[in-house]
C-alpha positions as CSV (number, residue, x, y, z in Angstrom):
1,M,20.3,-31.5,-61.3
2,A,17.7,-31.8,-59.4
3,N,16.5,-34.6,-56.5
4,T,12.8,-34.7,-55.6
5,N,13.9,-33.2,-51.7
6,Q,15.6,-30.5,-53.2
7,A,13.1,-27.9,-52.7
8,T,14.0,-24.3,-52.5
9,R,18.3,-24.2,-52.5
10,A,20.4,-21.9,-51.2
11,G,23.4,-23.6,-52.8
12,N,26.8,-23.2,-51.4
13,V,26.4,-20.7,-49.0
14,F,29.6,-20.2,-47.1
15,G,32.0,-21.1,-50.2
16,R,35.5,-22.2,-48.7
17,M,35.6,-21.1,-45.4
18,A,37.8,-18.4,-44.9
19,D,40.5,-20.2,-42.3
20,A,40.7,-23.4,-44.3
21,G,44.1,-24.8,-44.9
22,Y,45.4,-25.5,-48.5
23,N,47.2,-28.6,-47.1
24,D,45.2,-31.6,-48.5
25,D,46.3,-33.0,-51.9
26,Y,42.7,-34.0,-52.5
27,G,43.0,-38.1,-52.8
28,K,45.8,-38.0,-55.1
29,D,47.9,-40.9,-52.9
30,V,44.5,-43.5,-52.8
31,A,43.2,-42.7,-56.6
32,L,43.7,-45.7,-59.0
33,K,45.4,-44.8,-61.8
34,P,44.8,-46.1,-65.4
35,G,46.6,-49.1,-65.6
36,Y,46.6,-50.4,-61.8
37,I,44.7,-53.9,-61.3
38,I,41.9,-54.2,-58.7
39,K,40.4,-57.6,-57.8
40,L,36.9,-56.6,-57.4
41,R,35.0,-59.7,-55.4
42,D,36.4,-62.5,-56.6
43,R,37.4,-61.2,-60.0
44,F,40.4,-58.9,-61.5
45,H,40.1,-55.6,-63.5
46,L,41.8,-53.0,-65.0
47,V,41.4,-49.6,-64.9
48,E,41.6,-48.1,-67.7
49,S,40.7,-44.6,-67.2
50,V,39.5,-42.2,-64.4
51,E,37.7,-38.7,-64.0
52,A,37.5,-36.6,-60.6
53,L,33.9,-36.5,-59.3
54,T,31.7,-34.4,-57.1
55,V,28.1,-35.2,-56.2
56,D,26.2,-32.8,-54.2
57,L,23.0,-33.8,-52.3
58,Y,20.8,-31.5,-50.6
59,F,17.7,-32.0,-47.8
60,S,15.3,-29.5,-47.6
61,D,13.0,-28.8,-44.6
62,N,9.7,-27.6,-44.0
63,H,9.6,-23.7,-42.4
64,S,6.3,-21.9,-41.6
65,V,7.4,-18.5,-42.2
66,T,5.5,-14.7,-41.8
67,V,6.1,-12.1,-44.2
68,S,5.6,-8.2,-43.2
69,S,6.3,-5.8,-45.8
70,S,8.0,-8.1,-47.8
71,Q,10.7,-9.6,-44.9
72,I,10.4,-12.6,-42.8
73,T,9.7,-11.7,-39.3
74,D,10.7,-14.6,-37.6
75,V,12.7,-14.3,-34.6
76,D,14.6,-17.8,-34.8
77,M,15.5,-17.1,-38.7
78,I,16.2,-13.3,-38.6
79,R,19.1,-13.6,-36.6
80,Y,21.0,-14.8,-39.4
81,G,20.5,-11.8,-41.1
82,Q,17.0,-10.7,-41.9
83,N,17.6,-10.0,-45.9
84,S,19.7,-13.4,-46.4
85,M,17.0,-15.3,-45.0
86,T,14.1,-13.6,-47.2
87,A,16.3,-14.1,-50.1
88,A,17.5,-17.8,-49.3
89,L,13.5,-19.1,-48.9
90,F,12.4,-16.8,-51.6
91,P,14.8,-16.7,-54.4
92,G,12.3,-15.8,-57.3
93,G,11.2,-12.5,-55.0
94,S,7.9,-12.3,-54.0
95,P,7.7,-13.6,-50.6
96,S,4.5,-14.7,-48.6
97,T,3.9,-15.6,-45.2
98,S,3.6,-19.6,-46.1
99,T,5.1,-23.1,-45.9
100,V,8.2,-23.0,-47.3
101,A,10.4,-26.0,-48.3
102,A,14.3,-25.2,-48.2
103,T,17.5,-26.6,-47.6
104,I,17.6,-24.9,-44.5
105,L,17.7,-27.4,-41.7
106,R,16.3,-26.6,-37.8
107,P,17.7,-27.5,-35.1
108,D,15.5,-30.8,-34.4
109,F,15.9,-32.1,-38.3
110,D,16.3,-35.5,-38.9
111,S,15.7,-37.1,-42.7
112,D,15.8,-40.4,-41.8
113,Y,17.2,-42.7,-44.2
114,M,16.5,-41.7,-47.9
115,R,18.1,-43.2,-51.6
116,F,19.8,-41.3,-54.1
117,D,19.4,-43.8,-57.1
118,D,21.3,-41.6,-59.7
119,L,24.4,-42.7,-57.9
120,E,24.5,-46.1,-59.6
121,P,27.3,-46.3,-62.1
122,F,26.9,-48.4,-65.5
123,F,27.8,-51.8,-66.0
124,G,32.0,-51.4,-66.3
125,H,32.2,-48.2,-64.3
126,L,32.9,-47.8,-60.8
127,Y,32.7,-45.0,-58.2
128,C,34.8,-44.3,-55.6
129,L,33.4,-41.3,-53.0
130,C,34.2,-40.0,-49.9
131,P,31.2,-38.1,-47.8
132,T,31.4,-34.4,-46.6
133,L,29.8,-31.7,-44.9
134,P,30.1,-27.9,-45.0
135,G,30.6,-26.5,-41.6
136,Q,29.2,-23.0,-40.4
137,P,30.5,-20.7,-38.2
138,K,29.0,-20.7,-34.6
139,F,29.4,-17.7,-32.5
140,M,29.4,-16.7,-29.0
141,D,29.2,-13.6,-26.5
142,A,33.0,-12.5,-26.1
143,V,32.0,-10.5,-22.7
144,S,29.1,-12.7,-21.1
145,G,30.3,-16.6,-22.7
146,D,26.7,-17.1,-24.0
147,W,26.4,-18.7,-27.5
148,L,22.7,-18.7,-27.4
149,V,20.0,-15.7,-26.7
150,S,16.4,-15.8,-25.5
151,S,13.3,-16.2,-27.3
152,G,10.8,-13.7,-28.0
153,V,13.5,-10.9,-27.7
154,T,13.0,-8.1,-29.9
155,D,16.8,-7.0,-29.9
156,P,18.2,-10.5,-31.2
157,G,22.2,-9.5,-30.0
158,Q,21.1,-9.6,-26.6
159,P,22.5,-12.9,-24.1
160,P,20.0,-15.3,-22.1
161,S,20.7,-13.2,-19.2
162,S,19.5,-9.9,-20.3
163,T,15.9,-10.7,-20.1
164,A,13.2,-12.3,-17.9
165,A,12.2,-15.1,-20.6
166,A,15.7,-16.7,-20.6
167,A,14.4,-20.3,-20.3
168,S,14.0,-20.9,-23.8
169,R,16.9,-20.0,-26.0
170,H,18.3,-19.9,-29.2
171,P,20.9,-19.3,-31.7
172,I,23.0,-16.1,-31.7
173,G,23.1,-16.8,-35.7
174,F,24.7,-13.9,-37.1
175,D,23.7,-10.5,-36.2
176,V,26.1,-8.2,-35.2
177,S,23.7,-4.7,-35.4
178,A,22.4,-4.9,-32.4
179,G,22.8,-1.7,-31.0
180,G,26.4,-2.6,-30.8
181,A,25.8,-5.5,-28.6
182,G,26.4,-7.6,-31.3
183,L,30.1,-6.4,-31.7
184,N,30.9,-8.6,-28.7
185,H,30.4,-11.9,-31.1
186,V,33.6,-14.1,-31.7
187,K,33.7,-17.3,-33.6
188,M,34.4,-19.9,-31.3
189,G,33.9,-22.8,-33.9
190,F,32.2,-24.7,-36.3
191,V,28.7,-27.1,-36.2
192,S,27.2,-29.3,-38.7
193,P,25.1,-32.0,-38.9
194,K,25.6,-35.3,-38.5
195,L,25.4,-37.3,-41.2
196,Y,24.5,-41.5,-41.0
197,L,25.1,-44.4,-43.2
198,R,24.3,-47.5,-45.0
199,H,26.1,-49.3,-47.8
200,P,24.8,-51.4,-49.0
201,S,21.6,-50.3,-48.7
202,G,20.0,-51.3,-45.4
203,V,23.5,-52.7,-44.0
204,P,24.9,-49.5,-41.3
205,K,28.5,-48.6,-41.9
206,W,30.9,-47.1,-39.2
207,V,28.6,-48.6,-36.0
208,L,29.9,-50.6,-33.2
209,D,29.1,-54.0,-33.8
210,E,27.3,-54.0,-30.6
211,A,25.3,-51.1,-31.3
212,P,24.4,-51.4,-35.2
213,E,22.0,-48.7,-35.1
214,A,23.7,-46.0,-33.5
215,E,21.9,-46.0,-30.8
216,S,22.4,-44.1,-28.0
217,G,21.7,-46.3,-25.5
218,S,19.8,-46.2,-22.1
219,A,17.7,-42.8,-21.3
220,S,18.8,-43.9,-17.4
221,T,20.9,-40.9,-16.1
222,T,22.9,-43.0,-14.3
223,T,24.4,-44.7,-17.6
224,L,26.8,-43.4,-19.9
225,L,25.2,-42.8,-23.0
226,G,26.8,-42.8,-26.5
227,V,26.4,-42.4,-30.6
228,N,28.3,-43.9,-33.0
229,G,27.8,-44.6,-36.6
230,F,28.4,-41.0,-37.8
231,I,30.7,-38.7,-39.6
232,D,30.2,-34.3,-39.0
233,H,32.4,-31.2,-40.6
234,S,35.0,-32.0,-37.9
235,I,35.7,-35.4,-39.6
236,S,35.3,-35.0,-43.1
237,P,35.0,-31.3,-44.1
238,P,34.8,-30.6,-48.1
239,H,38.3,-29.1,-47.9
240,A,39.9,-31.7,-46.5
241,P,38.1,-35.5,-47.5
242,N,39.0,-37.8,-44.6
243,W,39.2,-40.7,-47.1
244,N,39.4,-43.3,-44.5
245,Y,35.1,-42.9,-44.7
246,S,35.5,-43.3,-48.6
247,I,32.4,-45.9,-50.7
248,W,32.9,-47.9,-53.2
249,L,29.8,-48.2,-55.4
250,E,29.5,-50.5,-58.1
251,H,26.8,-51.4,-60.7
252,G,23.5,-53.0,-59.2
253,E,20.8,-51.4,-57.2
254,N,21.7,-52.9,-53.7
255,N,24.7,-51.2,-53.9
256,L,23.8,-48.1,-53.7
257,P,23.7,-46.2,-50.3
258,Q,21.4,-44.3,-47.9
259,F,21.8,-41.4,-46.6
260,R,20.6,-40.1,-43.0
261,L,21.3,-36.4,-41.6
262,V,20.7,-35.4,-38.4
263,N,21.0,-31.9,-36.9
264,D,20.7,-32.2,-33.2
265,C,22.8,-29.3,-32.5
266,E,21.0,-25.5,-31.2
267,E,21.9,-23.7,-34.6
268,F,19.7,-23.3,-37.8
269,I,22.0,-25.2,-40.6
270,L,22.2,-22.8,-44.0
271,D,23.7,-25.3,-46.1
272,G,21.6,-28.4,-45.6
273,R,23.7,-30.9,-48.1
274,I,26.1,-33.5,-48.3
275,R,29.1,-33.3,-50.9
276,L,30.3,-36.4,-52.4
277,Q,34.2,-36.2,-54.3
278,G,35.9,-39.0,-55.2
279,W,36.7,-40.5,-58.7
280,K,34.9,-42.4,-61.4
281,Y,36.3,-45.2,-63.1
282,K,36.6,-47.4,-66.4
283,I,37.3,-51.0,-65.4
284,A,37.3,-54.0,-67.6
285,E,37.3,-57.5,-66.0
286,L,40.7,-59.4,-67.3
287,S,40.3,-63.3,-68.3
288,M,42.4,-65.7,-67.0
289,D,44.6,-66.0,-70.1
290,Q,45.3,-62.1,-70.2
291,M,45.7,-62.3,-66.2
292,S,48.6,-65.1,-67.2
293,D,49.9,-62.9,-70.2
294,I,50.4,-60.0,-67.6
295,K,52.3,-62.0,-65.1
296,R,54.3,-63.7,-67.4
297,R,55.5,-59.9,-68.7
298,S,56.2,-58.9,-64.8
299,G,58.8,-61.6,-64.3
300,G,56.0,-64.1,-62.6
301,R,54.4,-61.0,-59.9
302,L,51.0,-59.8,-60.1
303,T,50.7,-57.0,-58.1
304,F,46.8,-55.7,-57.6
305,K,44.5,-53.5,-55.3
306,I,41.2,-55.8,-53.3
307,I,38.5,-53.3,-53.6
308,N,35.6,-54.7,-51.0
309,P,32.6,-52.4,-51.8
310,A,30.3,-54.2,-49.2
311,G,33.2,-53.2,-46.7
312,I,32.8,-55.2,-42.9
313,P,29.7,-56.7,-42.4
314,T,27.7,-55.9,-39.8
315,A,26.6,-58.1,-36.9
316,G,23.8,-59.7,-38.8
317,S,25.8,-60.7,-41.6
318,L,29.0,-62.0,-39.7
319,L,28.1,-65.5,-39.4
320,S,27.7,-65.7,-43.3
321,E,31.4,-65.9,-43.1
322,Y,31.5,-69.0,-40.8
323,F,28.6,-71.3,-42.5
324,P,28.5,-70.2,-46.4
325,K,26.0,-71.1,-48.2
């Protein structure tokens, strides 16, 4: 499977995180089961069958790289391993000095909102998908406390204090071979991009009513700043999806989500993707006669679950509830 912005793909760089727990039930308690009755908008449906579903969506960035002796030599990137970065940018071999589109995202990457049209289900199908983001290990120098290194240093393992060019800083990455200096590096946590979502298309999700576009507020240093409406690895990692952020996709292009990935950390993100996990349901609409029959057989009671694909309305659409057309 490929999408147009995929470019050269590094794939699942880190696999499952080494210290990730196995305490998640992958949503068994929130998944619908065959035989469930759901109310979708103003109609009732019967869930006939269920399949698990996983989708990886890759984001790409353009990198101008310099190659010497079949190895990239760009200082910012070789801190993540010269051989590894060369292979990731040129998986078919034959590296050359050029501009390469790859799923490695630079620190100031912003994809803007984009849509993946193949996420639209067929009529009679319903998707429930939870967006998750891979995490990337973040290291620091255990002796000095530095987690950034200076620009233009021949030895990528040196901390900023060891050079006069300390004003411009870049991440340590994963280099541990710099004359023993890298042996002081310890993992301090994880970093990841931030994911913003519009669902249905054009409608912001998970946002404050007073800040529906997730803006940070005034640029004045005397004003409290804030960013809202995002998830990251700490909120919803692939090994433990946070089903509170799951979305429902029904048939129709207007119901498709729009994704925006923003890398606002100082690291290159080597696994530039989001993973959607959940289920695909086959549903059949029930007539009023069928509903009456089901209710009669269950002793006059009808148990069903309400599904709202559009979610909570935003500030721009609230009035429609009070002043219906």
